[in-house]
N, C-alpha and C positions, 0 to 999 in steps of 0.2 A: 504493500500500500504506500501511496505517497506520504512523505514525512511532513507532519505539521510542525509549526513552531511549538517549542516546549511550553508547558503550562506556566512554568516560572523560569525566567532567564537570569542567570547570575550577573551581578554587576550592573553597570549603567551602559546601555547600548549606544554606540556612535555609528550613525549611518552617514555615508558620504552622499550629499545631496547632488543628484545628477552626476554622480561620480565624485569628483573634487572640483566643483564648478568654479571655485575661486582661484584654482591653480592650473586648470587645463580646460580646453573647450568642452563645455557641458554636454552630457549625454553622448559622448564618444567613447570608443574603446580605449583611447589614450587616457581619458578622464577616469574611467573605471579602473584602469591599471594603476594610475597614480594613487587613487584612494586605497586600493588593495595593498600597494607598496607601503603606505603609511600605517596600515594595520587596522583598518576599520572593521567593525563587526558586521556591517551590512552596506549594501549599495542601493540607493533609490534611483529609479529611472522612470521616464515618462513614455507612454506608448500611444501612438495614433495609427490610424489606418491610411495606407496609400494603396488604393485599389483593394486587393485581397491580402495585402501584406501588412503585418504589424511592424512599424518602424519606430525607432527610439528618438523622439523629438518632443519638446515641451509645447511650443506655440502652435497655434492653428496655421500661422504663416511661417515661411522659412526666412523671412527678411532679417530678423534679429540675429540668428545664430549661423547663417550661411551667407555665401556671396550671391545667393539667388533672391527671388522675390515671388510673392504670391502664395496662395493657400497650399498646404501640403497635399490636400485631396485633389487638387487640380494638376498635380504633377504626375507623370508616369513614373514608375519605379526607376527606370533607367535614367530619366532626367534628374530625379532626386539624388541618385547615386553619383551623378557627375558634379554635384555641388560640393564646394569646400566648406566643411563645418568647422573650420579653424585649424591652422597649422597642418593643412593637408589632410585632415581627417575627413572621413565620409560619415554619412548618417547610417548607423548600423540597423540591421533588423533585430527584432527581439531575440530571435533564435541565435544570431551571432553574438549578441551581448551576453546571453546566458551561457553560451558555450565558452566564452572568453574568461569566465570567472571561476575561481576555485570553488568547489562545491561546499566547502566549509564556510564560505562567506554568504550571509543571508542576503536575499534580494527582495526589495520592496518595489513592486511594479505598480505604477499609478496609471489607471485607465483614463485616457483622454479622448472624449468624443464617441460618436455612435459606432456600434458594432465591435468595439474593443473587447467587451466581456466574453462573447462567444469565441472569438479568435484566440484571445489570450488563454482561455480555458483549454482549447485544443493544444496550444503550444506547451502550456504547463503540464498537461497530461503526458505529452511525449517526453518532456524533460524529466518528469518525476516517475516515469514508468520503469520500475526496476530498482531494487535496493542500491545497486552500484552507482546509480545516477541521482539518487535522492539528494535534495538540498532543502534548507530552511527557506520558506518563501511566504511573503505577505503581499496581498493585493489590496490596493486602496483606491479611493476615488472621491471626488466631490459629486460625481454623477451617481447618486444612490440607486437609480434604476439600472444602470449598467453594472454596478457592483452587485446588485441583487441577481442580475442575469448570470454573472460569473459564479456567484455563490450557489445558484440552483444547479449549475453544471458541475462544479468542483467543490462540494460542501466540506470536504476534508481539508481544503487549503484555507489558511487563516486569512481573514478579511479585516479591513479597518476603514470606517468612514472618515473622511477628511472634513474638517470644519475650520473655516477662517474666522467665524464668529460663533459665539455660543447661541444655541437655540433650544427651546423647550422640547422640540421633537427629536433631539439628538439621542436621548435614551432609548426611545422606541426604535429608531433606526439601528442603533447598536444591537438591540435585542433581536430584531428581525434578521440581522446578518450573523447572529452568534459571534459578534465581533471579538477578535483577539485583543485588539487595541482600538482606542479612539485617538486619532492624530489631530492635535489642535495647533492652530497658529500660535506663534509666540505672543502676539498681541492679545489673543483671547484667553491666554493661560493665567490663571490665578491659583493660589494655594487651595482655595475653597473648591474650585472646579476640578482640580486634580483629585482631591479627596472624593468628590462626587463620582467621577469616572471610576475610581477604584472601588467605590461601594457598589457600582453596577457589575462588578466582576471583570472589568476590562483593565488592561494596562493603559498607560497614557504616554504617548510619544509627542514631541513638540518640534515644529518646524518654523522657520529656518533660523537657527541660532548660531551666530558667529562670534559672540562675545563670551570668553571663558568664564567671566564672573557671573554672567546671566546663567550659564550652564550650571555653575555650582549652586546658584539659588534654586533652579528648577530641580536639581537633584535633591536638595534639602527638603523640597516640597513633596517628594515621593514620585516624581516623574521617572519613568522607566528608561528613557533614552531620548536622543535628539537627532535631528538632521542638520548637517552643517555643510557650508560651501568650503570650509577650511578645516579639514580633519587634522591637519598638522597642529592646530591650536589646542586640540583636545586630546591628542595622543602623544605618548612619549616618543 
């Protein structure tokens, strides 16, 4: 069976946000490799659809992170691959990104946009099919419908609703998804809200934290881990 995240994880988890987005071109194989080199517990990456392929890119457009322009969905896959995503890097597919990472490194896949839930569920199934290829994996999204679609297909894989602000419906969403964690924005995180999430039976992860002093405060509140653009600031 695929390997779920453990019910309790030791220590304070450090996830490289989009790899090591502050140190290398985000969401590229080079960025992921840099984060792994620094010793992160996990890698966070964003997935969108380009035709029938799941590709690793954050924005709906390619303008900010590549030398191209226009929506990802309006590019052919070959045209997307010809873009420079920074320092000569290309936009990877989700399959390539997962295969590039050591299996002991956790992966947090964020679903971006329509149809990602079903496609990512299929890719995750292939990746986790067989004990020798099992890895710790978390799938998250702001799109709770897409996350629910993924959860219905791969209920054994841990899920996490993302929230950039606190809402009264968050507890119900976490319950429907059997959420392993609730991933809050740094701006929305308070000690009281962390305690509330923990009472729901979920862990609390916080994004995007680049100040080590803030990281220490979050840890003192009982936060289970954070996402950072600069893993070097949080790791020895």
